[in-house]
N, C-alpha and C positions, 0 to 999 in steps of 0.2 A: 360444487357445480350442481345446478339442477339438471335432473336426467331428460327433462322435456326441453331444454335449451336448443340442443341441435334440431329437434323437429319444430319448435317454436319459430326458429328463424329460417328453416330451410323447407318446410313442407307449407305449400300455400294453403292458407285457411286456419291453419293449427292455431296462430295466435287469438282467433276468435272464438275457438271452443273454450267452453267453462271447464274450469279444473274437475269438477265430477265426472265430467262426460270423458275428460281425458284420461282419468285413471280407469272408468270403466272400459275404455277402449283397450288396454292393457289387460286388466284383470280378466275381461271376457275370453280373451285368447289364451290366459293361463288356465282358466276354468275349463275351457274347452279341451285343451291338452290333458288335463287331470281326469277329464270325464272319459275321454277316449283312450288315455292310459289305463284307467281302472277297468274299463270293460275289455281292452285287450288282455290285461294280466288275468282277469276273471275267466275269460273265455280260453286262454291258452293253458291255464293251469291244469293239471291232470284230473280227470273227472273223478275219481275215487277220494283224491284230496280236497276237490272243489266242494263236495258236498258236505264235508266235515268241519271245513274252517268258518266259523261263525264271523271272523274278522273281514273275511273276503265278502260275505253276504252282507254284511254292515256297510262296506265300501262302496259294493254296488249299489245298494239302496241309497246311500248317501249322494253319490254320483247321479242316480236317476233323479232324485229329488231336486238335488241343485239344477239339474238340467230342467226340469218342470217350474222350478222358481225363476229362472232367468227367461223362460219363454214367457211366463205370465208377467213378469215385470216389464217386459219389452213391450206387450200387447196392452198395457192398461191405458184406457181411454183418457183424453183430457176432459175434465169436468169443469165447465164454464156454464154459470148462469147469467152471463151478461147479455144485454141486449144490444142490438146495433148501433143505436144512440148512446149506450155508455161505453161502447167500444171506442168510438171516436166522435168527437163533437160534430153535431151537424153541419155547423158552418164550415169547419175543416174539410169535411166529407165532401161538400159541395164544391171544394176546389179540385176534386180528384180530375175530373174530365177536363178543365182547362190546364191543369199540369200535364195531364199526358198529351194535350196538342201542342204545347210549347216548351217541354222540358225533357231531358235526357237522364236528370237526377234532382233529386228534391230535397231541399233543406228547410225542415218545419222551425219557424221563427217562435221563440218563447216570448209569448205576448204576456205571459203573468209570471213575473220574477219571484212571486211570493209562493209559488208551489215548489214542491220539493225538486231537487236537482235532477231527479230521474223522470219527473212526469213528461218533459218535452220529449226527451229522446226515446221514451215509449210511444208516446203519440207519433212520433217521426217513424218509427217502426212499423206502427200500424198503418199509418198513412202509405209507407213504402209497400207494404204487403198488400194492401187493398187498390194501389194504384199501378203496381209493377214497375214502378219507378225505383232505382236505387237511392240509398241516402247514406251519407257518411256518419250519420247519427246512429246511435244504439245503446243498448241497454246490457252492458256487461261488466264483469268484476274489473277489466282493465280496457282501456282504449288501445287502437293500434298504436304502433310505434310512432311517434312525432304527432300524433292526433292532437288539435288544438283543446279538447275537453268537451264536457256536456253543456257547458254555459258559453262556449265560444260563438262569436259574431259569425252570422252567415257567409259575410265576406271572407272571413278567416278560413272557414271551412271550405269554401269553394277554392280558395287559393291552396289550401292542403290537398285538395283532391286533383287540381291541376299539377301541383308538385309530384303526385303519384301518377302522371301522364293520362289523366283522364281529359279527354278532348271535347266531350258533349257539352250541351247547353244545361246549365246549372240554375235553378230557379229557388227564390226563398218564398216560402209558401206561409200564409197567414190565413186566418179565419175570413177575412175579405178580400185577398188578392193574391195573384200568383205574378211574381216578378223576377225577370231574369236578372242573374248577378253578372 
């Protein structure tokens, strides 16, 4: 049995977190415990023995170095050299205003089926982030349970959303139009 199965099904949003981050969630807690316990043991150890035990100094140095590495790793900036036009096609970006005015959720239609299977979901996520409208499309290792998949027809995606109790206006977005489904 998968140790994440209980969290996967019972903690909202956990099914959409990628595996490396799920591992980090638990490992960071264990590392924090290790760090705090190492410092506690070093601090409570008798001072006369504390100064002579090289192993305790090494443990404290490793604990502090690990803490610094975790902090540095968590603070690294995202490096991106993309221009706004490269981020999202200008014709698709032009549909953000009309979509905001008439939609509660957006489904970006795959107009070029020769692209990689992940291109359209990535465009949908970027469109969603720029417009502020949610989308059932996404780029991840696995789709949510029951999701029709990355090449699904917009009508099937809208039906899937409604089966999950979404009651808002769903629109299909293309480079030239915003159409309610």
